[in-house]
N, C-alpha and C positions, 0 to 999 in steps of 0.2 A: 874287900875281896870275897867275902861270903856272899853279898848280893850278886857280883860278877858270876860267881860259880853257880849260883841258883838260876840266873838267867840263862847261862850256858847249858844246864841241865835241862830246862825246859825246851830250849832250842833243839838240843840233840834228839829229843823225842818226836820232832816233826818229820813227817813222811816227805822228803823232797820230791817225791814223784806226784804228790797231791797237794801241792801248794796252790792256793787259788791265785788265778792269773791276775785277777783285779780285787783289791781291797779299797772300800770306801769308808771314811770315818767322818762322823758328825763330832765335831770337837766342841764340847760343851762343858761348862764349868769355870770358865775365866773369872767371871764376875764373882761367884761364890768363894773361889780360891783368893782372891783379893780381899774379900771381907773376912775370911778366916785369919788371914795374915796382918789384918788391921792396916791394909795399905788401899790406895785409890784404885777405883777399877780399871784403869788403864794398865796398871801394874799386872794385872792377870792376864791381859792381852800380850803385853810384852813378854812376860814368863811363859806364855804359851809356847814361843819359840822352841822351847826344850822338848815340848812335847811333838812338834813337828820334826825336829831333828832325831829324836829317839824313834818316832814311826818310820821316817824315811830310812834311816839306817837299818833298822830291823827288817823292814820289808825287803831291802836290797840284799841283806844277808841271807835270807832263806829263799830269794828267788822269786818275789811278786814282780811282775812286770809293770803294772799300773797301780797307783796309788792317787786316790781322789780325796781331797780334804774340803770340807764344807764349814761355812761361817769362818773363814781365814780372814780376820779383819784388817783394815788398812793401819791399824797400829801394829799389828805382826809385820807387815811388808815394810813399814818405814822404820825398821831397826837399821841401825848402821850398814853400811854396804857391805863390810867385811863380814858381818854376821849372816846376811842374806846370801852372799857368795859361797859361804861355807855349806849352805844347804844344796847348792847347785852343783857341787863337784861329784866325782866319782861317777861320770857318765850320766847324770841325771838329766833328763830332756823336761823343760818346764812348759806346761800348758794352762790356759785359764778358760773357764767357762762361766758364763753369766754376763750381765750388762755392763761390761768393762768401760764402755765409754762413759758412764756415769761415775766412775772413780775420779779422785782429784788428780789434776794433770801431772803431778810429780810423781804419784804413786803408779799411774798409767804408764808414765815414760820409763820408770824403773822396771816395771813388769815386761813391758814391750822389749826393752834392752835384753833383760834376761832371758827371754823365750827366744830371741834371735841368737844370743850366744849359745844356747844349749840346743838348738834345733837339731844339730848332728849327733847328739848323745843317744845312746841306745839301751843302756843297762835297765834303766826304769823311768817310766814317765810319771811325773809329779802333776796332777791336775788341781788348780786352785779354783774352786767355786767362790768367786766373787761377786758380789751384787746379785747373787743366783736365787731363783726360787723355780721350782718345777712347773708351777702353773704359768709363771712368766716364760718358761721355756715351751710348754706344750702350745700356749697362746700364739707364740711367735712361730711355732711349726704350722699350725693351722693356717694363719696368715700366709705363710709362704706356699703352702699346698693351694689354697684358694688362688693366690696370684698365678702360680703355675698352670692351674687348671683354666683360668680366664685367658691366659696367654696361649693356651692350645698345647702346652708342652707336658701336660699331665692328663690322662684320661681317668675321670673319677671311679670309672669301673675297675681300673687297674690299681687302686690304692689298697696297698697291703702293709704288714709290718715292716717291710723292708723300706718302703716308700716313706712311712714316718719316721724310722730310725735314721735315714739319710738326711733328714731336715731338722733333726735335734742337734743341740750344743755339742752333744758327745759323739756326732758322726765319727765312724772310724775307730772308735773305742770300743773294747769288749765290755758287756755289761758286768757289773760287779758280782761276783759270786759271794763275797762277805761284806757285810755292813756292819760297823762297830760305831757305839755311841757311847760317850763318857759322861759321866756326871750323875748317873743313876736314873735318869730319865727314860722312859720307854716309849718314844714315839718318832716318827719319821721327820716331822718338821718341814715338809713340802721339799724334800731332797730326792732327786732323781727317782720320781714317781714311776716313770715308765720303766727305767733301766733296772730298778731292783724288784721286778715282778717275782723273780724266783732266787733272790739272794737269801743267804742265811743270816739271820739277825743275832748281835752278840751285844749285851749291853753291860756295862760296869759302873760301879760307884765311882771309880777314880775320876777326880778332877782333870781337866785337860792339862793344866801345867805339870801335874804329876804322873802323867802318862809315860811310860818306858817300854823299852823293847820287851820286857817280860810279859807286859799286859797283851801286846800284839801277838806274841809267841802262845800265850794262853789262848786267844781267841782263835787262832789259826788250829791249835790243837783240838778245840771244841769243834770247830768246823770239821775236821777231818774225822771226828767220831760220829757224825750225823748221817743218815741216810736221805740223800737229797731227792726230791720228788718234783716233778714239773708238770702237774696236772693229770686229769683223766686220760688224756690221749697220749701222754708221753710215757716212755718207761722209765722206772726207777734207775738212777745211775750213781756212780761212785761220785766223791766229791772233788774229783778233778774237772 
């Protein structure tokens, strides 16, 4: 009860008018969690589902509309169907970015079925970065742009940021305003390099299987206390 009360107290301090629209998380620390608990590495990935559930539930509660998770392993996705289905309730829409075709057949089929079942949901979009790297994404974007230019459907002189964004895996998604990384590491690890150009970064020593709603709420509170800046030519803005 005390832990629940503490979490709710943190949540109550969040300004609902300045909640980030899109939060991205680098889920790190599964292996270390397993080592600390004297269990095989796969146990850390399996228990990482708890962190996913907590992050998704917490994000939904405070009004985050997009949640993107990086390094979601196939071990996570191969949890029993009832466990996976529990993550997709409450009007959650599921998407995936990355080289999905390289996933094992059973994993890819489960993922595609879940995306189809949740396509009409509107409360929050959960995007899983599977077999994803930002350099892979940017390379693929450049290939698409070159092919379009060769086909005569893209004028090289007209290439701008919008043309690039439209050819990224995240086309149609807003850029993340807040990036969280667990486990104490303080690096980006090839994640959404284009999209996080102006995201606020928040690092926590908490290992991913131990991540709870209160940690998400703390990150959002910290985000709301910052003055966001968007470069020399842009005006300072609030955290909305």
